[in-house]
N, C-alpha and C positions, 0 to 999 in steps of 0.2 A: 572470595572476594570480600570477606570482613577484614578490614584493616587491622583491628585489635588482634584477631586470631592470626593473621599473617605475621604480625610483630612478634607474637609468642613463638610461632614456629621458626621464624628466622632466628630468634634468640637462642633456639636450642641447635638449629642445623648449622648456622653460619660459623660459630666458634669451632665446631668439630671439623668442618671443611678447612678452615683457615689452618689449623693444627696440621691436618694431613698435607696441605700444600706446602707449609713451612718444612716439614719433615721431608717431603720429597725433593724440595729444592736443596736442603742440606745434603741429602744423598747424592745428588747430582753434582754438587760442589765438590764433594769427597772424591768423586770419580774423576774430577778435573773438567767438568763441563763448565764452560765460561759464560754461557748465555742460556736462559730459559725464558720461553715465552708462556705466560699464563692468560688464557682466554677466559673470561668470566663476565657474564652479564651482569652480575651484581658486584663487580670489583670495588666500585666507588661507593655504592650503598653499604657494603659490609665494611668499609674502611680498610680493605686489604691493600690499598695504595700505600698504606704505611710500610709495608715490607717489600716493596718492589722499587726498582731505580727509576722507571719511567712509565707513564700511563699514556697509551695511545688510544685514542677514542674515535669512533666512527659515528658521525651525527646524521640522523635521518629526520627529515621534516616530519613535524607532528601528523600532518594529513597522510603522508606516505605510511608512517607507523600505524595509524588508525586503520587504514585500508588493509594493510597486511594482517594486522590483529583480528579483524573482523572476518577476513577470508580464512586464515588459518585455524581459528578457534570456532568459527561459525557463530559469531555473537552479534548483537545488535550494535549500532553506532554508539547508542547511550552507554552500554557496558564497556565498549572499547575506550570511550572517552574517560569513563570512571577510572579503568585500570591505568591509563596513560597519566592521568592526573595524580594517581597515587605513587608514581615513579619520580625520580629526581628530573628536573628539568634539564633541557639541552644546555641552557646557559650555565648551570651549575656544573654539569659535566665538562663543559669547555673549561670553566675557571679552574677545575682540579686536574685537568689533563696537560701532559707535556707536548704531545703531538696531536693534531686534530686532522 
């Protein structure tokens, strides 16, 4: 839950995952596959939208997101709010998406 530690971890993990995804898409293209769907919760946060043709986003109201997070992770409302506030806003997701 420490934003600075999360940033360090993401800086290590996300570039490696990006390279794996690009390589997999290259292999699929070589096989003649014309379309590939990438489902990634962090697609926009990691700037992977730079190498896809379209971004489709499903928006969930913040209250719903908070309730699901509290139930799934068994955390307090305060912790859920803190985690959500550390994420990209719905408004920014909408702005960077092609289809909502």
